[in-house]
C-alpha positions, -999 to +999 in steps of 0.1 A: +000+000+000+014+034-010+011+066+011-013+082-014-037+053-013-035+052+025-044+089+027-073+085+003-085+054+023-085+076+055-106+102+038-131+076+025-134+062+060-139+096+074-165+106+049-184+073+054-182+077+092-194+114+090-223+102+068-232+075+093-235+047+067-222+012+064-197+002+037-225-016+019-248+015+019-219+038+010-210+016-019-245+012-032-252+049-030-228+054-059-234+021-077-204+001-064-201-032-046-193-034-010-160-051-018-147-022-039-152+002-010-136-022+014-106-025-008-103+013-012-107+018+026-079-008+032-057+012+008-054-018-016-072-002-044-071+033-059-105+048-066-112+059-102-120+095-111-156+084-117-159+071-081-143+102-067-167+125-086-197+104-077-188+106-040-181+143-042-215+149-058-235+125-036-221+136-003-214+173-012-177+172-004-149+190-020-129+170-047-098+188-035-103+174+000-113+139-013-084+136-037-057+156-020-067+163+015-067+200+007-092+225+022-125+218+039-142+185+036-176+202+028-184+231+006-200+252+033-170+272+045-177+310+045-152+335+031-146+370+043-174+384+021-200+362+038-203+339+007-195+302+008-162+296-008-178+279-038-204+307-042-176+332-043-159+311-070-192+311-090-193+349-088-158+352-100-166+329-129-196+349-139-176+381-140-149+364-161-176+351-185-190+386-189-155+400-196-150+372-223-184+382-239-171+417-245-140+403-261-160+379-283-180+408-297-148+421-311-138+389-328-142+381-365-172+360-374-153+328-380-138+328-345-170+341-329-190+309-334-164+287-317-158+311-289-195+316-283-200+278-280-172+277-254-188+306-235-222+288-236-206+257-221-190+277-193-223+293-185-238+258-182-210+248-158-216+279-137-254+271-136-247+235-125-225+248-097-251+274-087-278+247-085-255+224-065-248+253-040-286+259-038-291+222-029-264+221-002 
């Protein structure tokens, strides 16, 4: 077992413990078998990105925390402006998108279509994040 797997295993156990669920229920909540979670919690198996994302989404935890042990476990930490950290990030993204829109208007027609599509995708991501924050 390597150090990284052991640290991830610790965070999996901590999340499961905080959630008050058994390994079996924890696993089934994201469509896995009990044995997969048991192996991950023992440090004998590295979780896939898909598993990490599913856990972060289901249990509303930070991927930074789950993957790397960085920051708060949950998304509900408040910054100095009275916004949750993630809400502040959403506001920053919205401003950046608005600034990009101004630049797009100055582009030639050929580049405008591709850039507009990228901007639309970013708006969708911001909207998903906003909804997730609203459900937290």
